[in-house]
N, C-alpha and C positions, 0 to 999 in steps of 0.2 A: 188247587191243591187241597182245600175243605173238601170240594166235592168226593176225589180221591180217598181220602180217608174216612169220609164217611161210608162210601160204599164198601173201605175194607170192613167196618167197625159192623155194618149192618150184614155183609155176608157172612159173616163170621159168628153172629149173635148166636146162634144156635149149637155153635161148636165150646164156645166158652162156660167154664164151671163158675156157680154162685158161689161165693166164701164157705158157705157150710159144704157146698159139693167137695170143693177142692180141699179140705180137709180129712176127706176119707181116705185110706190107705197109708198117711202120714205117720211118723214115727211121732212119739209125744214123752215124756218124762214124767213120771209121777210125784208132784209134788206132795200133797197128803196123801196118805194110807186109804186105797177104796176097801171097802168091805160091804158089800151088799147084804150079807145074814143081819145085818144092825140097821138097814136102811143108811146107812151114811154115805153119802154121797164124798168121794173123794175129788183131788184137783189134778189136773195135768197142766203140762208148759208146753207149747207149740211153739218156738220162736219166744217172741217176746210175750206171749198173749196166755192167758191163764182161763180154763174151762171148767167147770163141773163134771166129774167122770163116772161113770160105773163101770162094773167088769159084764161083760158079754156073757160067762161062765160062772158066774157066781163064786167067784173066787175072791180072798185075800189077795190084794197087791198092795206090795210097799212100798214105802216112798224110795226113789232113784230107781227105781224098776224102768225100764224102757218098755213101752205098750205102741200098738198099731192103732189107730181109728176106724172102728168097723164102721161106726154110721151115726148120726146123730139124730136125737129124738127130744124135738123141743129146743131148749138150751144145754142139753146134757150128752157128752159124748160117751159112745158105748164103747169099751175097748178090751183089747186081749194082749196078754204078755209076748211079747215079740220071740219068735222062737229061734 
C-alpha cells in the first residue's frame, strides 16, 4: 500500500501547488485598511490566517472590503478589489 501512495504522490508532485501559489486568486477580506500612498501595509484575512497586504493599483482599500489575491511578494500579498 505504501508503494501505491508513494507513486501517486511522486507522480502528481508537479501538479500540486505550494502554500503561496494556492493563495493566488483566492478571496480575502481586508482586516486593516490598505493605503499604499503612505507606505502603510494593511492586513487581509484568508480563512483563519492573516497576511500583510498592499494594493495592486495603489488605491486605498477600506476594512471589510473583499479583495482578490493577485500575487505574493515575499510575505506580502498584492491584492485588488473584487469587482
